[in-house]
C-alpha positions, 0 to 999 in steps of 0.5 A: 094565887089572890093577887093572881087573880085581882091583878088580872082583873082590873087588866081586864076591866082595863080593856074593855074600858080602853076597846068599850072607849075605841068603840064610843071614839069609832061610833061618835068619829062615823056619826060626824065625818058621815061615814059608814061600813059594808061587809064585803060577801060574796066576792065579785070585788077579790081579789082587791077587796075579797069576802070578809073584807070591812070597808069604811063608806060616807055617802057623796052625790051620785054627780061626783063619782067618776069611773073606777071610784067603787061606790056602793049603792042601793039595789031597789029599797028591799034588797041589799045593797052593793059594792061594785067599782064605777065603771061610767057616771051620765047627768039622769036626765030626769032628775037635775042632782041625779046620774046614773051609774053603770056598775062592775064587780070587779072580778065579775066578767061582765057590767052590772045587768041593771044601770044605777039611776040615783042621788048619792051614793057611797063612796069606799073610803078604804077598807080592812081585810078579815075585819067584816068576818069577825064582827058578823060574827059578833053579830050572832046571838051566840056572841053577843050572850056569851060575851054578855055573861062573860062580861057579867061575870068579870065585873061580878067578879071584881066588884065582890067584897072581900073579908080582906078589904076590910084589913085595909081599911085601918091605917096601920099609923092609927092602929100603932097609935091604938097599941096600948104600951107596955114598959 
């Protein structure tokens, strides 16, 4: 039974190490390639981007967007960003680098009621359905607390000193040489 638990804890730590390395690699890749992530929280882009989908986005100059691209722009300083399909892009007369974007959600019957005057926007590179729901769920205080307790318990269990460990510290060849011979 102890052997089973020893192997299970070893596999558990290996799995956590692989997941941790994957997280570190994805963070490094995101930093190197300037990629961030957005989660679709409304149905305005269904069916292509359902609620709970997570998309990788990269910041680009607004003037490089074309109709048909899906872009994330900031509505106002304090508001949540919006991710919709680009309907039109025109140069912003008030800014050399900027553009005026008209956006529309795929599931919406009309274009957004405002035009977006932006210098840059985040273009959607690809998306993964349902992944965003999992990520958002893992951000809850209950999930963070539970994972912390489980991880601490696993690490404590694996590194807790055991009595049978002392038997493995002695090399059996040395033990047989030290034993007195009869005869």
